[in-house]
N, C-alpha and C positions, 0 to 999 in steps of 0.2 A: 629682512620680512619678508616670509615667502609668501608671493602674491595666490590667492586662492582658485583652486584649480576646475574649471565648469565640467561635464562628465558629455565630451563631443558626440552629443546625437546622432551627428552628421556620419559620423565617419562606424557609429554602432549601425544605421541603417546600412550603408552601402557596403561593411564588410562583414558584420557579425550577423549569423543566425542563428537563430532563438525557437525554442522549439515550440515543432506546426507552425509553422511562420514562413510563409513565402520571404525568397528575397527580390523581388519584383514589385510586389505589393505589399510587405510587412506592415501589420500591424503596428500602431503606438509603439511603443516603450516609454516606461516612466522613472526618471532617472533616481534612485533613491542614495542619500548618502551615509544612511546610517537606522538600527531598528533599534530599539529598546520595549521589554518590556513586552506588551501587546500589537506595540506599535511601530509604522513604517514610515518613517519621515523623507520626502521628496525636496528635492534640490529647487524646488521653488519654493518651499515653505508647507506645503501642507504634509498636516499628520495624519494616517491613515490607519484606521482600527481593522485589523489584519483578521478575515475570516477563512485566511485558508491555513494558517500553521505551515507557509512556507509548501507547499503539497504532502500536507498534515503530518509535515514531521517536529515543527516547533511546540510538542508539547509544552513544554514549561516557559515558551516565549522566548525571549531576546536575551541576550545581554546577562543571564544569568549566572550570579558569580560563582555557586558551583560548580557549571558547567567552565564557566571561562579560568578557574583555577587548577579543574585538574588539565585542561589543557597547557596554562602555565607549567604548571607542575611536570607536565611528562613532558614539554619539547627541552628543558633542560639538561633531563637525563637524554633521551634522541629521540628524535623524532617520527622515526622507521628506518625500520633491519628486514632485512629481508626472512622470509620465516621457512624458510629453506634448508634442513638443518640447525635452525635457529627457534626458541621459543622465548617469551620474556615474560613478567609478572601481568601487567594488563592484560593480554592474552590469556593467560591461566585464570584470573580472577576473573572475566568476563565470562568466561565459559562456563565457568566452577555455576555465576549467578543462572546462567541461562540454562544448565540442567536443572537446576531446585525450582527456576518459576515455570518453564514449561511442563508439557503430558508427562508423567512418568520414565516412560516410555522411550521417550528420545535420550540417549543418553552419550551420543556423537556429534561434534560439534562443525562445521567445514566453517570458517570466516572467509567473505570474499567481499567483493569492494560497491557490489549496487544491487535493489533488490530484484534488476532482471537477470544481475550474474547467478544470485541465489535460487532464479527457476531454471537458470541451466543447469548450475551443480542438480538440483534435482531430478533432472529427467537422464543425465548422467549416469543419477545415482541407481534410479529404477531399471535403465536400461542397463547398465552394469551388472546391476544385480542378477537379472535373468539370467543374461548370459555365463554368470558364475556358477549359474544353478544348472547349467550344460542345455536353457529353454532358446533357441533361437527364433522361436515361432513370434514371442511377445515384442516387438516392434515398435508399435502404435500407441496414444495415448488417448482418452477417453474424458471427452471437457463436455461443461453444460454450457451451450451458447448464452452471447450476453456477457461473457466472459474477459477479461483482463489479466495479464501475467508480464507487461514487459514489452522492451520493444528488439529487443534481440533476437534473433531467428528464431530457436528454440522456442524460448517464449511467445515471441507474436505466432508461431504458428499454433498455438493451443489460446490466443484471440481469437472473439469472434467473428466468422471468418465472414460474416456480412459488413459488418459496421469497425470494421478494423483494417488494417491493409495487409491482405490476402489476396485483392486482387492486382496490386502491385507487382506480390512476388512467385504469382502463378508458375510453377515451373520449376521454383530454387526452394519454397516451400514446404518441406511433410507433408502428408494429408494425413489429420486423425479424425478419429469419433465424435462427432459429437451430436450430444445430445440435447431435449426440450432445456429451456433455463428451465428453474425450479418458478412455479406458478404461486403456490401457498403463502400471502405474507404472514411476516413474523406478526403475530398478535391475533393469527385469524385459526381458524378449522383447520387441519392439514386435511386437505382432500386426498384420499389412499388407491386414488386414480396412477399418482402422480408414482409411486413405489413400483405400481405394476407396468408402468411405463419403463420405468426404470430398469425393471428387472427383466425385460424384453432383449434394449439394449447388451445387457451383460449376456443374456445366454449368448446372444445374437454373435458377440465380436470378440469375449475373453479371449479366449485362445489366443486373440495377435494382440491384446492390451497388456502394458505391461506396468500402467498405473491410471487411476484418475485425478485429474487436476481440479481443485475448484478453491475459489476464494470465501471460508466458512460465512455463511451468516447474511454476507454485505458483499456482492456485487457490485465491485466500486466503479471503474472508469466503465463501464457497459452495458452503467446505466442507474446506478446507486440501487439493488435489488435488493429489497430486505425481507429475507424469504425466513420458510420456519423452519427452526432446529431439525422436524423432524426429516424434513429432505434429506440433510447432512444426517442422522443419523441413518436414516435406509442406505446411504450411499456406502458410510462404513460397514453394513451388515453386506451388504452386495459384496461390496472388495473381502471381503474377509469368505462367501461362501465362492467367489467364484475363482479364485487363486491371482486377486490386482490386489497391487503397493495404493496405497491413501496417500497423496500429496495435498497438503492444508498453505492455499498461499494465504500466510497471516502479514502481507509487507504492511497493507495499510490500515489492517482495523486491529492488529498485536498492540499491547503493551496499554492497551485500557478504553480505545476509541469508542467500542461497541455496548459497554458497563462490565463488564469482564476480560477480563486481564490479558485474552488472549480468546476471539470467538470461539474456535471449539469447545470453550465451556458452557455454552450454551445448549451444547446438543448433550454434555457427556460424552466425548469420546474424545479417542487419542489416535491422532494420523502413525502413519509411518515414516512420512517426512517433511516438514515445518521451514517454510520459508518466513524472514522476519526479514527486516528492514527499517527504510524508514522512522520512524520515532524511534528507534535501537541508541541512538544518541543521543535525541532529544533537539535532530535539527542542525549542531554543533557539523557535523564533518557527514562521509557520505562511509558506511558502513551495513555490510548485512551477515547473515548467518543463512547455513542450513543444516537441521537439527538431524536425526536419523536413528534407529533403532539399534543394538547393538547385532541384532537378527543381520540386516543389510549389511552393518559394517562389514563384520564378520566374512560374511559373505562372497562383497565383492573381493574384501581382502586375502578370501581363499583360491578367488578364481584365479583364471589363466593370467591375467595382465598383473592380479598381485596387487593391483594400489587404483586410487581410483585419478582419472585422468584429467587431474586437472591442480592451476597452482595460476591466481593471480599473482603477481607482481605486487601489488601493496597485501596485498593478504595480509590477516593479522596485524595495521599497522598499527604502531602502539600509542597512537596517540587519538583515531578514533578510539581504540579500546578502552584508554585511557579514560576517555569522556562517555563513551555508553556505558562505564563504571556507573560513572558519579549521574549520571540520565537515571537509570536501574535504583541507586537507592534513592536518590530524589525525589521519585514516583513510588516509590516504596514505605519512604518514612512520612509520607503523606497519607491524610484519608481520603484517599483518590478515589474510590468508589463517592463517598460525598459529592467529589467535587465533577465525578463526570454525570452524578442526578441534578445535583444544580444547576449544569448546566443544562443540560436535556430540558429540565423546568423551563427554564426560559428561552430554549428555541421551542414552547408550544405558540411562542409570540407567530411564530411562521405560516400559520391556521388558520387567520385570517387571510391567508391569500386566495382559501378556496372559493374567496367572495367572487373573487378577479375574473372575468371575462378570458378565456385562454389557460387556465389554467387546469389542467387535467387533475392532478394531486399533492398531496404535501403530505411527508413522513419524515419520521423522527425517529432518533434509535440511539444511544449513549449520546457521544459527543456532536451527534452527525443532525443535518435538517435539510432537505431536500424541499424544491419545489419544483413539479414536474409542469413543464411547458406544453403544447400541442404543434410549437414551429422550431424551429433553431434561431440560437438566437448569435445575434452580431456583435461577437464579443467584441469588435474597437469600439460598440456603439454606445454598449452598456459600462465597459469598463471607463468612460470619459464617463460618464453620467454617476457611478460609482464615488471615481475620486473627487469626483463635487461635491458629493454628499460625504468626504474624508470616513472612506471606507472601500478595504481591498476584497475583495471578490472576483472570482474569474468563473466564470461559468464555461458550459459545454454542451455541445451540441443544445437536448432542448432541456436542461437541469443547468437550476439555479441552486447551487447547495455552499452551507457550512458547513468545516470540520476547524473550531475553529481552537487559538493556543487552550489548554485545560484554567492556566493562570484567568482569564477573561470572566470578567464581573459581568451580572444579569445587565448593565445597565450597557456596556460595549456591544453584547447580544441583542437588544432591542434595539439600537443603533442600527445595526446593521442585520434584523429584520424590515422595521422599517425603512432602509433603503432600497430595499425587494420588493417591498412591495410598492412605494412609490414608480420604481423602474418599470413593474409591469403596470400598475391602475396609469400613468404618464406614457406606454408604450417605447420603452427610452432601452428597443432589443431589437 
């Protein structure tokens, strides 16, 4: 009989680098043995209701039999094969589904490994497109402040320059054009001055700008800013007027999170390039995609290089593609709009936090709930409190937020909301 092994937390602390964590003063990590439904089970016995959906990806929860079966069936055929010079059914089926459910102009699909890489690919597409047209002056990007697009270098260069890592990598990162962050909030009356100010930036910089990159409707890691759809419509109109491509980063917002299948639908616009990831596989495996139009794909292919200069080793991974197909089918076969509406109703419980000292704002959209404080949160301190309340919530900056799996019930959301209220009321942050 095998002796039960425990997770070596001392080795973890001494040797393993966790995201955004110091190696000399690491914050505590919690040993997970398994996860099912919307529960994370710790080695120490706690069962935590997950409010994060594993950084917004596990929309169907954990261990869903449909997704597990997709992996099992595919692994018996092949877990991986290079995508150079080879194709396979899971990739073809996935790309068919993506072309069918995304905006109609997006007809060409590039499969990559992660969200950050899909942004790198999108930026390459934009730059190569203009070079293929003989335009050498368009070598910059334009993007709003408060944005976040990933941690690789090109993606990082279009993240908010103040609240990101720009200062650490000054001199390495290319310098782009930053415009004011969207101010008019979702549901408010749009301030037309925003459109006027945006137009001034386009007028001044368009000759040097290849593309405008933006997270549609929700600026996520840059502050959970829910902005007015008219801002996005304005961006689309200005891109058309001034000859600038539009890249929409739906890595966090895609697949129903905002109440629309893709957040661009709130504004009824179509981007030239679309980035998706996270929930693409239901959180089972890493996979992303960058979709673009015939115009851009043909332009690049008829340019001097003749090809898009990118090709990850694990591009089109059959396991990931198979489970992505299953996840998309699982989502669309359900009344997912009703699920999101149900979650949004439950998330209204967060609004009682408005009565607490140090709470700046409470806002919800789709299956997203945010409580903004007036001070930076001590993540280690507040997570210890949340674990004591049997919930898993990981704040960042001044924000405590929820992006739960879609399968979460009202009672679970209430428990999560109550834990947030208690943490703020008791100043456990």
